[in-house]
C-alpha positions as CSV (number, residue, x, y, z in Angstrom):
1,X,37.3,9.3,260.0
2,X,39.0,12.0,262.0
3,X,41.7,13.8,260.1
4,X,44.7,15.8,261.5
5,X,43.7,19.4,262.1
6,X,46.7,20.8,260.2
7,X,45.8,18.8,257.1
8,X,42.2,20.0,257.2
9,X,43.5,23.6,257.3
10,X,45.9,22.9,254.4
11,X,43.2,21.3,252.4
12,X,41.0,24.4,252.8
13,X,43.7,26.4,251.0
14,X,43.7,24.1,247.9
15,X,41.3,24.8,245.1
16,X,39.3,22.0,243.6
17,X,40.4,20.3,240.4
18,X,44.1,21.1,240.8
19,X,47.3,19.0,240.7
20,X,48.9,18.5,244.1
21,X,52.2,16.9,245.0
22,X,52.4,16.0,248.7
23,X,56.0,15.5,249.9
24,X,56.6,13.4,253.0
25,X,53.0,12.4,252.8
26,X,53.2,9.6,255.4
27,X,50.1,7.4,255.0
28,X,48.5,9.8,252.4
29,X,46.0,11.3,254.7
30,X,46.1,14.7,253.0
31,X,45.5,13.1,249.6
32,X,42.5,11.2,251.0
33,X,41.0,14.5,252.1
34,X,41.7,16.2,248.8
35,X,40.4,13.4,246.7
36,X,37.2,13.2,248.8
37,X,36.5,17.0,249.0
38,X,38.4,18.7,246.2
39,X,38.4,16.3,243.2
40,X,42.2,16.9,242.9
41,X,44.3,15.1,240.3
42,X,46.3,12.5,242.1
43,X,48.2,10.8,239.4
44,X,51.6,11.6,238.0
45,X,53.1,10.5,234.7
46,X,52.0,6.9,233.8
47,X,49.2,7.0,236.4
48,X,51.5,6.5,239.3
49,X,49.8,7.9,242.5
50,X,52.8,7.4,244.9
51,X,56.5,7.7,244.5
52,X,59.0,6.7,247.2
53,X,62.0,8.9,247.1
54,X,64.7,10.5,249.3
55,X,63.8,14.2,249.5
56,X,67.4,15.0,250.5
57,X,68.4,13.9,247.0
58,X,66.1,16.5,245.5
59,X,63.1,16.6,243.2
60,X,64.8,15.9,239.9
61,X,62.4,14.5,237.3
62,X,59.6,17.0,237.9
63,X,59.0,19.6,235.2
64,X,58.9,23.3,236.1
65,X,55.4,24.4,237.3
66,X,54.0,20.9,236.8
67,X,51.8,21.1,239.9
68,X,49.4,23.7,241.2
69,X,50.5,23.0,244.8
70,X,53.4,21.3,246.4
71,X,52.9,20.5,250.1
72,X,55.4,19.6,252.7
73,X,53.5,19.0,255.9
74,X,55.4,18.4,259.2
75,X,58.4,17.0,257.4
76,X,60.7,20.0,257.0
77,X,62.5,19.3,260.3
78,X,64.0,16.0,259.0
79,X,65.4,17.5,255.7
80,X,69.2,17.9,255.7
81,X,69.2,20.8,253.2
82,X,65.8,22.5,253.6
83,X,66.8,25.6,251.6
84,X,67.6,23.5,248.5
85,X,64.4,21.5,248.8
86,X,62.3,24.7,249.2
87,X,63.9,26.2,246.1
88,X,63.1,23.1,244.1
89,X,59.5,23.1,245.4
90,X,59.1,26.7,244.3
91,X,60.2,25.6,240.8
92,X,57.8,22.7,240.3
93,X,54.8,24.2,242.1
94,X,52.9,27.3,241.3
95,X,52.2,27.6,245.1
96,X,53.9,25.8,248.0
97,X,52.5,25.0,251.4
98,X,54.8,24.1,254.3
99,X,53.9,23.3,257.9
100,X,56.1,22.1,260.7
101,X,55.6,20.8,264.2
102,X,55.5,23.2,267.2
103,X,58.6,22.2,269.1
104,X,57.9,25.1,271.5
105,X,54.8,23.3,272.9
106,X,55.3,22.5,276.5
107,X,55.2,18.7,276.2
108,X,57.7,18.8,273.3
109,X,60.0,21.0,275.2
110,X,59.9,18.7,278.2
111,X,60.8,15.7,276.0
112,X,63.7,17.6,274.5
113,X,64.9,18.6,277.9
114,X,64.6,15.3,279.7
115,X,65.4,12.9,276.9
116,X,67.6,14.9,274.7
117,X,65.9,13.6,271.5
118,X,63.2,14.9,269.2
119,X,59.8,14.5,270.8
120,X,57.3,11.8,269.9
121,X,53.7,13.1,269.8
122,X,50.3,12.0,268.6
123,X,50.9,13.9,265.3
124,X,54.6,12.8,265.1
125,X,54.5,9.3,266.4
126,X,58.0,8.4,264.9
127,X,61.3,8.5,266.7
128,X,63.9,10.3,264.7
């Protein structure tokens, strides 16, 4: 299986046998990589591996420093109050990792110019 290049890079920064919270995880591709290569702990309280929540409503319910890493990969651009979310991520994670799409890439800029909407790409296949 071919994984997204940004997720492979992110996974290289994460140490084995650690607790990771992946926010805006999509289909869970990063967690698949980490489980396969890093033996990370995927489960939260009560052995729940996935939670569906609105990140704009905050990360209430997570204890301070309850994760070694909190990851927000290519989702920051859709958050209404990114400063608040980043502050909360800093509280619950010992380290945070954030990536975002390159809207300066030529094909993205052309889509923005000609369509007036956020670009749809291979890595961001959703219209928003």
